[in-house]
ZAMARGU-4260 file (C-alpha; in steps of 0.2 Angstrom, whole numbers, plus 5000, padded with zeros to 4 digits):
<rodrens>
0) 4650/5142/5027 | 4655/5147/5044 | 4673/5156/5043 | 4687/5156/5058 | 4692/5172/5065
5) 4709/5170/5055 | 4702/5168/5038 | 4691/5184/5041 | 4706/5194/5046 | 4715/5187/5030
10) 4702/5191/5018 | 4703/5208/5024 | 4719/5210/5015 | 4712/5206/4998 | 4700/5217/4988
15) 4689/5203/4980 | 4686/5215/4966 | 4704/5216/4961 | 4712/5207/4947 | 4729/5206/4954
20) 4748/5204/4944 | 4754/5188/4948 | 4768/5195/4959 | 4757/5204/4970 | 4744/5189/4970
25) 4759/5177/4976 | 4763/5190/4990 | 4745/5191/4995 | 4743/5173/4996 | 4759/5169/5006
30) 4753/5184/5019 | 4737/5176/5020 | 4742/5158/5025 | 4740/5160/5042 | 4737/5142/5049
35) 4747/5132/5061 | 4754/5121/5047 | 4765/5123/5030 | 4748/5127/5019 | 4750/5119/5002
40) 4747/5135/4987 | 4736/5131/4973 | 4732/5138/4957 | 4713/5136/4952 | 4711/5139/4932
45) 4695/5141/4923 | 4696/5137/4905 | 4687/5141/4889 | 4687/5123/4886 | 4673/5113/4884
50) 4679/5096/4890 | 4664/5085/4883 | 4673/5086/4867 | 4687/5075/4865 | 4697/5089/4855
55) 4695/5101/4869 | 4703/5089/4884 | 4717/5094/4893 | 4729/5084/4902 | 4748/5083/4904
60) 4761/5085/4916 | 4776/5097/4920 | 4790/5097/4932 | 4790/5113/4944 | 4807/5121/4945
65) 4808/5121/4964 | 4796/5106/4967 | 4779/5105/4977 | 4786/5105/4994 | 4778/5088/4996
70) 4785/5071/4996 | 4778/5061/4984 | 4776/5041/4987 | 4777/5032/4970 | 4770/5014/4965
75) 4778/5008/4949 | 4771/4992/4940 | 4786/4984/4932 | 4795/4967/4931 | 4813/4961/4930
80) 4824/4974/4922 | 4811/4988/4923 | 4807/4985/4940 | 4826/4985/4946 | 4828/5003/4937
85) 4811/5008/4947 | 4820/5005/4963 | 4836/5011/4959 | 4827/5029/4954 | 4820/5029/4973
90) 4801/5022/4969 | 4794/5019/4983 | 4785/5003/4979 | 4787/4991/4964 | 4779/4977/4960
95) 4767/4967/4947 | 4752/4956/4948 | 4754/4952/4967 | 4748/4971/4972 | 4732/4969/4963
100) 4724/4960/4978 | 4733/4970/4990 | 4725/4987/4982 | 4707/4978/4979 | 4703/4968/4995
105) 4714/4977/5007 | 4711/4996/5002 | 4730/4999/5001 | 4734/5017/4996 | 4750/5022/5003
110) 4755/5030/4987 | 4751/5047/4978 | 4758/5043/4959 | 4756/5026/4948 | 4769/5023/4935
115) 4768/5007/4925 | 4778/5002/4909 | 4767/4998/4893 | 4767/4979/4895 | 4761/4980/4913
120) 4745/4992/4908 | 4734/4974/4905 | 4737/4971/4925 | 4735/4990/4929 | 4719/4991/4918
125) 4710/4977/4931 | 4712/4991/4946 | 4704/5005/4935 | 4687/5005/4946 | 4698/5010/4961
130) 4712/5020/4952 | 4702/5030/4940 | 4691/5037/4953 | 4705/5043/4963 | 4716/5051/4948
135) 4729/5037/4951 | 4727/5028/4934 | 4743/5028/4923 | 4743/5039/4906 | 4754/5041/4892
140) 4751/5059/4891 | 4756/5062/4909 | 4772/5052/4905 | 4766/5040/4919 | 4766/5025/4906
145) 4783/5024/4899 | 4797/5012/4898 | 4809/5025/4905 | 4802/5020/4923 | 4819/5030/4930
150) 4816/5046/4921 | 4798/5045/4926 | 4803/5042/4944 | 4817/5056/4945 | 4804/5068/4938
155) 4790/5067/4950 | 4802/5065/4964 | 4809/5083/4958 | 4792/5090/4958 | 4782/5085/4941
160) 4764/5087/4944 | 4750/5081/4931 | 4737/5095/4926 | 4720/5091/4918 | 4703/5098/4916
165) 4690/5093/4929 | 4669/5090/4925 | 4668/5110/4927 | 4682/5113/4915 | 4693/5119/4928
170) 4712/5113/4932 | 4717/5113/4951 | 4736/5111/4953 | 4748/5113/4969 | 4763/5124/4965
175) 4772/5126/4982 | 4770/5127/4999 | 4768/5144/5009 | 4786/5141/5016 | 4792/5145/4999
180) 4799/5161/4994 | 4789/5174/4984 | 4801/5171/4969 | 4800/5151/4970 | 4782/5150/4972
185) 4780/5164/4955 | 4794/5154/4946 | 4782/5138/4950 | 4767/5147/4944 | 4773/5152/4929
190) 4780/5135/4923 | 4762/5129/4926 | 4755/5143/4915 | 4767/5141/4901 | 4764/5124/4900
195) 4745/5126/4901 | 4746/5139/4888 | 4755/5127/4876 | 4744/5113/4879 | 4729/5126/4872
200) 4718/5114/4861 | 4717/5121/4843 | 4696/5118/4844 | 4695/5131/4860 | 4688/5148/4851
205) 4689/5165/4862 | 4697/5167/4879 | 4706/5152/4883 | 4711/5156/4903 | 4694/5162/4909
210) 4700/5165/4928 | 4714/5161/4938 | 4714/5160/4957 | 4729/5158/4968 | 4724/5150/4987
215) 4732/5143/5001 | 4724/5128/5009 | 4715/5138/5022 | 4715/5156/5015 | 4705/5166/5003
220) 4707/5165/4986 | 4717/5180/4976 | 4712/5183/4958 | 4724/5185/4944 | 4725/5197/4929
225) 4723/5183/4915 | 4725/5196/4901 | 4745/5196/4909 | 4745/5177/4908 | 4746/5176/4889
</rodrens>
């Protein structure tokens, strides 16, 4: 893969063989985020889980204290009073069955998160084949299937993110933007790590956090010493 001049220069700052402390890693990631736009800072966490086993799955959500720096567009499936609550809480789109053809036929995906009341899951289930692959299917574990739609909308707007294992047992999540202060990024990162440590399945034996890397959208990865994250 051909790397640009900026990337090569940025990569010189980082020693690939070193496992950095959290604060040092945050500082380096900020320093190497040199793109012309406000890069997203992401954490990539490789776990000791085997996601093929149901008792080793990890899925949940956590509110980052300083948000993600990204405006999140929320679609809520709800009716009557719950629909009104969702609108009042700041949901970007609220609807019911009438949204099905719009999403299925018009390929409408002007939203980042989908929330639904439990009674609407029969309707939302019809969209499983299009929402599932995009990671947009509401889920009780992530707090996106709930009667308290107002709380769900407010938390997501405040910086709630969802984490889950991918097929290679890695969790990929944003922890902020390059424009955040080091303290804000470190706070968000620690909040995420605490939540993931708490979500460790009892069935997982041995080392849980195999490797943790922080990276900006266009920058090189910085490895963190996992022994200090337990």
